[in-house]
N, C-alpha and C positions, 0 to 999 in steps of 0.2 A: 640179594634182587634178582642176580644171575639163574638162580632156579626158578624164579615163578616164570622171569622169561621165557626158558628153555623148556618150561611145561609143556606137554603138549596138547593139554587141554586149553591153558591158555594161549597159545598158538590157534586152535581151532576154534574159540572164540572170536579172538580177532580176525578171523579169518570171512565167519558169520556174520559182524557187523560191517566189514570191506564187503562184502555181496551184498546185502541189504540196505547199504548207504551208495552204493556205484555212482547214481543218478542225483543222491540227495544237494541240493546248491547250499547247503547252508555247512555249520561246522560238521569235520565227523568226530566220529567214535575210534580213533584209530590208537594207535601206541603211542605217537608222537603227542596227541592228544592227554593218553593219560601219564605219558613222562613228565609231561606240563604240568599237568594238575601236582604229580608227585612233587617237582622242583618246590611251584608258586607256596605250596602246604607247607613245605619242611621251612622256605624262607618265611614264612608267616609267623611258622614258629620259634624259630629264631630270633627274629627284628621285633618281637611282642615281648622275649624274653620270656618266653612260657614255657618253656625246657625244664626247668626244676619242679614246676605244678604238672606236665601232661606226664614227667616220670612217677611223681609221687602217687598220682587218683588213678593213676593205671598200672602201678605195683611193676614198672618196669627194670629190669638189672643196671642200666646203663644208659647215659645219652647216644651210643650207637644202639643197642635198642629200641633206642624212642625215632631216631633216626629212618630203622629198617622198618619199623610200623605204621612210619607217617610213608615212607616210599613204596610200601607194597600196597597199601589202602589207594594210593593215586594210581599206581598200576592196572589194579584190578576193580578198580569203583564204577566202571563202564562195561565191562566183560559182558553183563547180558543185555544190551540196547538190542542185539540182534530177536531177543524171544518177547521183547515189548511188542518192538516190528509184527514178528509172528503170532504172540497170543494177544496183546495189549495186558500184557502182565506188567506193574511198575518194574524197571530195570533196576532200580535200586533195589527191592527187595530180593528178585530173582538173581542177580549179584551176590547178593551179601551169599545167599545158599551157592552159589555155583563156587564162590570163591575160596569156601572151607576148605575145602578137601587140596585146593594148590595150596593155601596155608601150611596144612599139613605136612603136604609133602615135601612142601622148601623148610620143612625144618623150624616152625616158628610153635611157639609156645602155648596150652591150652588159653591164658588168660590175654594173651598177643592176640591169638585169635578171635578172640570176644570184641575187645578193642577195634580190630579192624574192621569184622563185619559188622558189627554194630553202625560205626561210623560205614560206613559203605551202604549201609540200609536207611541212613537218614541224610546221606549229601546231595536230596536232590532239594529239599529247605531248610538244611540245618537245623532239623531239631533238637532238642535240649536232651530228649532220650538219648541220641548218639554222640552225646559227649561231646568235648572240646575237639576232638578230631572229625566226627559229622559236621560240624560247623566250619573248621577248616578248608576241609574239602569241599565242601558249598560254597564257598567266598573262591577259591583256585579253581573251582570249576568254570568260574564266570570270569574271573580273570587269564585265565589261559585263551578266550576267546579274539580273536583278533578282529573285532569286530570294526575298527576305523577304516581298517580296506576289506571289507565284506561287501563281494557285490549284490548279495540278496541279501543286506543288512535293512533295504524298507519291507522286504517283507517278511522279517524274523517277528516272529510271537514274542521274542525274548527281550528286542532290539532298548525299547524303553526303560528296561532294569538293570542292563548290562551297565557296571562298573567301569569295566575298559572302554566303551562305549564315550561314558560321560565325561570320564578321566581326560580322554585323551582329544576330543571334540572342545575341552575349554582353553586347550594350548595352543 
């Protein structure tokens, strides 16, 4: 993960996101959000006892490889948000494209890169073609949002479907 975090393009993409979102009243697509999504995705995988199936379906070498794949996907899932602001291109598709070279430089195997980029491309809606990781990223992306404390909650187009808001307000 250190190789991803130290990658100059990764850092550049984070800076671009920050520049586009400096006045955004809603959740931001910054490093903390991406790290939260990575952690929550891995927790969902572990708590759901999904690791053996995830390793097998994706032909991963070990539990450690599975953890690295999940964390990489979380850290990279929103890197192209700035492109969506600039061009209207879906940030998930653009992010999958931008993530590939970063993953190669970080030393991921081709089959791992395929799993990660497919999940990133599918993370917005958790489409089935994105695999288990795409669905985990989708759910973790919502769970990572601090909706209950958000001052912009009333204006948020996602608030009515956010699991964190529903669950937090019940208690």
